[in-house]
N, C-alpha and C positions, 0 to 999 in steps of 0.2 A: 964737326962732321965733314967728311970729304965730299967732293962733288959727286963721286960715284954713288955713295950711300944716299945722297939727296935724290938722285935720279931713281934709284931703286925704290925709295920711300914714296916718291911721287907716282911711280907706276902702280905700286900696291894701293895707294890711296885712290887713284882713279879707277882701278879695277873694283875696289870695294864700293865706291860710289855707284858704279854701273850696276853691279850685282844687287846691292841692297836698294837702290833707287828704282829698279825695274821690277822688283819682287811683287809689289801690290798690283801692278798692271798684269803681270803674268798670272797671278792668282785669279784675278777677275776674268781674264780671257779663257782660262782652262777649267774653271769650276762652273760648269753649266748646271743649273738647277733642272730637275725633272719637271716635265710639263704636267698639268693637272690630271689628264687621263692616266698617265703612267703612275702618278702618285696614288690615285684611287685604286688602280689595278694592283699595285704593290701592297697597299694597305689591306685589300680584300684577300690577297694570297696569304698575308701574315696572319690574318684572323682565321683563315681556313686551315692553315698549317702552323700550329704553335711552335714547331721546331725552328721556324724562321724568326721568331721573336728576338733572340739575341742579336741577330744580324740587323734587324730593324732598330733595336735600341742603340746599337753601336753607330748606325748610320744617322740616327737622330740626335746624337750627342750635341752637335752644333746647331740643332733645330732647322737644318736645311738638308733636304734629301737631294743629292746630286744625281744626275743621270747615270753615272757610273755605278753608284751604290744601288740604285733602283734596278739596273740591269743585272747586277750580281744576285740580288735577291730573287728576281723573276727567274733567272736561269737556274738558281739553286732549286726552285720549285719545278724544274724540268719543263719550262715553257720558253718560248722564243719571244724576243722583242723586235718589232719591225722598225725600220728606219723612220717611219712617219710618227712613231710614238715618242 
């Protein structure tokens, strides 16, 4: 191997370590779970409007309802979500 190919390999290895090493931290920081009142509100809307059931099932595949998923379901029911929820 030439010196140049070693440098290129080192750069790629460092980039891969940075990307894959920070992935778990990024996932934890950006996946916020929905707070209990929002979960209950979403669950009540799904029970009242059966057409939202497929969205609920998809959101609960990983058994965690994130804030983003809950907001999508509530907005599909033509309601608004406040910042405090």
